[in-house]
N, C-alpha and C positions, 0 to 999 in steps of 0.2 A: 918032310923037312921044312918045306916052304910053309906048310900049314902051321907048324910049330912056331916058326918065325913070326908069322902074322899075329899069332895069339900073344906072343911076348910083347909085340908092339902095342897091341890093344891093352894089355895089362898095364903097361907103362903110362899110357894116356889116361888111365882111370885113377891114378894116384893123386891125392890132395894133401895140402899142407895144413896141418892142424894148428889152430890158434891156441895161444897159451891161456889157461883158465883165468877168468876175471877175478881179481882179488878185491872184492867189494869193500872190505874193511879198509884196505889201503887207499882205495878211491875216495871213500868218505872222509878219511883223515886228511888227504890232500885238499879235498874240496873245502873242508872246514878251515884248514890252514890258510888257504888262499883267501877265503872270505874274511877271516880274522885279520889278515894283513891288509886287506882292502879297507876294512873298518878302521883299523889303526891309522892307516895312511890318510883316510878321510878326516878323522878326528884331528890329526896333527895339522893337516891343511887348513881345517876350519879354525883351529886355535891360532895358527900363525896369521891367518887372514884377519881374525878379530883383533889381534895385537897390532898388526901393521896397517890395517885399513884406516884408522883415524890419523895415523902419522902421514900416510901417503896422501889421504884426502886433504889434510891441512897444508901439505906442501903444494899440491896441485891446485886446490881450491881453498885458500885460507879463509876461515870463518871471520866475518866482519864483527868487530867488537863495537858495542854501543859507545857513543861519545859521552863524556862526562858532562853532566848538566850543572851549570853554575849561573846563579842570578846575580846581577850587578847591584850592589848596594848604592842607592841614590841618596844624595845629601838632601837635607831639608830645604835648601835654597832652590832645589829643582822642582819643588812642588808648585802647583799653580794656585796662587792666592787671589782674593777678590780684586786687588789692585792690578793684577796681571791681566785682567779681562778688559781693562780700559785701553782703548786704542791709543797707540803711540803715534801722534801725527808726524813726528820726526822721521819715522820709517816709511811714511806714506808719500812724502814730498820732500824735496831738497830743503835743507836748513839754510836760511839766509845767513850771510856772513855777519851781519850786525842786526840780530832780531830786535825789533822794538820792544822796549820794556813796558809792561802793562802794570798799572796800579791794581790793587786788590779790588777797588770799586769797578774798574773796567772789566776785570775777569768775572766778577759777580754779574755784571750787566750782560756780558756775552752769554754766560751760562743760562741766565734767566730768559734770554731771547731764543735759546735753542728749543726747538720743538720736534719731538719724535712722533712720527705718524704710525699708522697701522702697518704700512709697508716695512718700516724699520723694525717693528716688533716681529713681524713674520720672518724677516731676514735673519734676525738673531736666532729665532727658533729653528729655522732651516739649517743654520750652521750647527746648532746643538744636535739636531736630528741626524745630520751627516756624520758627526762623531759617533753617535750611537749605532748607526747602520754599519759603519766600518768595524766597530768593536764587536758587533753581533756575529761577524764571520768566525770569531774564535769561540763563541758560546755554543754549547751542545746540550742535548738532553740525554741523560743516562737513564735507561729503562731497566729495572730489575724484573725479570720474569720468573715466577714461581709456579711450578706444576703441582697441582693437588688432585686428589680424588674425591669427588662429591659423594653424597649419600646414595646415589644411584650407580656408583662405580664408574661414572663417565668422567673422563679427564677434561680439565679446563685450566685456563691460565689466568692468574692474577698478576696485574702489572702495577708497579709503583714507579714514579719518575721523579728525578731531581735535575736541576741544572748544574752543568759543569763548565769548565773553561780549559781550552788547550793552553798548556803552560810550557811545553818544550817538545823538541824533536831530537832524539838521540841518534839519528841516522838510520836506525832499524825500526823504531816504534814511534808512534805519535803518543804523547803523554798528556793525560787529562786529569785535572784536579776537580774532585767533587766530594761532597759530604754524603757518605753512603750509610749513615746510621739508619735512615728510614727504609733502606732496601738491603740491609745486611743479611737477611734470610733468603735472598733471591737465589734461584738455582743457576741463573745465567744473567749476563749483562749485555745489553745492546746500546749502542751510541748512535743517536740521530744527529746529523750535522745540519748546518744552515741550508745546504743545497738539497736536503731531503734524503740523502743517502744514509743507509743504516748498516752498521758493521758490528760484528761480535767483538766483545772486549773482555778483559780480565783484570782483576786487581793485582797490581804489582806490589804495593806496600800500603799499609794503613797505619795512621796514628790514632791509637785508641783514646788518647786524651780529647781530641777535638772531633773525631769521627771522619776527618779528612783522609782521603785516599787518592793515590795516584793510579789511574787506570790506563792500561796500555792497549794499543791496537797495532798489529803488525802492518807496516807500510806496504808490504807486498800484497796484502789483501785489499788495499784501498785503491780507488780510482785516482788517476793523476789530477783530474779536475778538483776532487775533494781536497787532496793534499795541497794544491796550489791555493785554494780558497782559505783553508783552515790554518792560517798562520798562528804561531804562538802569540798569546796576548802580551802586551807590555805591562810589566809589573812596576808600579810606582812606589810611593812611600806613604806612611800614615803617621801622623803626630797630632798633638793637641792644637797645632796651628791650623789644622784643617777645619776647625769650627767655623761655621758660616760659609764654607766653600760649597758651591753648587756641585751636585753629583747626579749621575744617571744610574738607575737600577735596571739591570738587564737579567734576562733568564726567565724566572717565574716569580717575580715580585708580588703578583696578585694571584698566584696559584695556577695560572694557565701558561702554557708554553708560548714563548715569544713575546710576553708582555714587557712593557717598557714604562718607566716612571721617572719624573724629574723631581728634584727637591734639594735640600741643603742638609749638611751635617750639623746637628744640633749639639752634640757633645762627643768628646773623644778622650776624656780623662778617666773613664771607668776601667777597672781592671778585672779580668777573669783569672782567678787563682786556681791553677790546676797542678797536679804533681809534676815537679821539675820544670815548671814553666809558668809565666805570667803573660797574658794576652790583653792588648788594649781593645776595648769594646766601644764601638762607635754607634751612635744613634742618629736617626734622621727624622725629618718631618714628613716622610713619605708613608702614606697609609697603604697597607698591603695585606696579604694573607698571613695568618699565623703559621702557615706551612710554607712560607716563601723560601725560595732558594735562588742562588745566582751570585752576581757580583755587583759591586759599586765601582764606577769609573769616574775619573775627573774629566774636565773638559778638554784634556789632551788625549783622552782615550786610554789612560793608564789605569790599571786595576789598583784601587786603594783599599778595598775591603772585600771579604768573602761573607755573603749574607748568611747569618745564623740566628734564628729566632728563638732558640732554646734558652737563652739567658735573659730574655725580656721579663720585666716585672709585670705583674698581673694587670696593672692599670695602663700599660703601654704595649700590650701583647700584639697589637696590629701595626705598630710602627716599625718600619724596616730598620734592622740593626745588623751590624757586621763586625767580624773580627778584623782588626787592622792587618794589612798585608805585610807590613814591616816585621811584625812579630812572628809570622809563620813562614817567612821566606826560607829560613835555614832548615826548618822542618820539611818543607816541600822539596827543598834541594836534596836532602837526605833520602826522602822517599823516591824522588825521581831517579836517583842513582842506585835504587834497589838495596838500600842500606837499612838494616834494622835499627831502631832507636833504643838506646840503652835506658833502663829504668833504675832510678835511685830511690825515689819515694819521699821527697821532701817538698814542703811549701815554704816560701820565704819572701823576704822584702830586703830592700837596701837599708843600710844604716845611715841615718840622716846626720847632717853636721851637728844639729842640736843634741842628738843622742850621744854622739861621740864626745862633744864638748862638755855636756852637763852630766851625763851618766857614765862617761868613760867607756862606752861600748866601742870596741875596735871596729874599724871599717872591714866589711866583708859581706858575706851572704848570711843574713840573720834568719835562722830557722824558726818558723812559727808553728809548724805542725809536721807530723811524720805519719806516713801510712803504716798501718799494722802489718807486721810480718814482711816489711819491705827490706831491701838491702841496707838502707840507712839504719833501720832499727836493729838489724842483725849486727851492724858494725858498731852499735852502742851510741849512735848520735841521738841527742835529745833536743826537745824544744828549748829555745833560748841559747843554743850553741851558735857560734859565729864561725863559719867556714872561711878560712883565710888562704888556704892553699889546696890545689887539686893536682896531684902528681907534682910536676915542676912548674905549674902555672899559678901565679899569684891571683887571688880572688879578692877584688875590691868592691864587688856588688853582687846582688843576686843574679843579675843578667850574665855576669862573668861565669857564674857557676852553670847556668843554663847552657851557655855557649860551649863550656868545657865538656858538658855531658853529651852534646851533639857530636863531639869528636870521638866519643867512646863507642864500644861495641858490647853487646850483651855477653855475659859470662867472663868479661875481662875483670882483672883486679886493679883497683885504684887506691893510691895512698892519699889519705885525707888529713890535713892539719886543721885543727879547730881551736877556738878559744872558748873556754867554759868558765862561767862565773862561779866563784867560790867565796868563802868568808873574807878573803884578803884580795878580792878582785878577780880579774880574768887570768886563767892559767892555760898555757898552751898544751895541747894533747895531740897525739898522733894515733890514727887508726887505719884499718884496711877494710875496704868494701868490695864485695863481689857483685857486680852489676847484674841486673835481671833484664828481661825483655818486656818492653812497654806494650 
């Protein structure tokens, strides 16, 4: 009996609980469902992050917007003229209450007795050189680097260089003006400053008319010492009254970096006629390189011209010439604000008083020529037409039309009112032009 009892206890102890059979199909299905939900959740999270991240970042770390660049238009009376260089004795010593009156003979005698020595001559040139050295801080060298492959498949670099000038600081970038026609095929640009520092740069905007471009360098990539040194140059004004005024050529006037020349403006009345613009062309008596580049400054250190030798006549190819700064200020301002320049495609002149009086030509922008396949041609404008209104702006001269175009944007539509000559005189006509990109 006792033996049977022990056997029953032993049998009870040997019993085991069987596991339910594994349903592999159900397990795979749940695993796939879990993985799918994880993928969907991840995609939703990523999409939400992409949408909200810019908003949150802008709230926490607002992106700094570049400041608008604007150049002050200087009046002609602000120019430095030859008579301005004569010392004013009244500013050097107190003026007596009753200055003695001098006769013309006495004045002539005093002037004849005045003698200037070598020291006076050296002192004058030292003052001019000081002006040049100060302006040089804003002059840079723009180097275009092009990588090619030689006939032995070994890589080498070709470099071309032009002089440029710092024209503005928009708070984020330092902006440099340079003529990049000779380095337009470069793979990259480097800018060398007066302190010897070299920085990578890129073209912000270019004017295809003149080849002038605004080149930008991020200020965060520049040393503080360079930023402090390379202040924006002061832009002056250019007019026909500058003839005979002394100027200094800076940059590469003789083709080598850092060269400097002195001279005088010999003419300032020539005009370069380009599509949608006229530029005053100044010549000097400074002998330089036919590949010269850089700037002309007056004795106040103000930029009055941007050296461009491409318009020189064959017999004056080595005399330094420049485009007047007044005529390109607004173009440079547009380029500095990263604005594309609209293209219309006309050449023109002002209507003179004589033409208006004797030939009854109405005042406005007289069109002398039109580019083929230009927006102006597509709008039906012809040579001999006189544009008198652009949208809501009255046009009294060709410069008025140029200024109106600088306010426009490519691909915009403009309403044009013109006067066209017919058998019975000039007749008013209206047309519409869709502007292109210059």
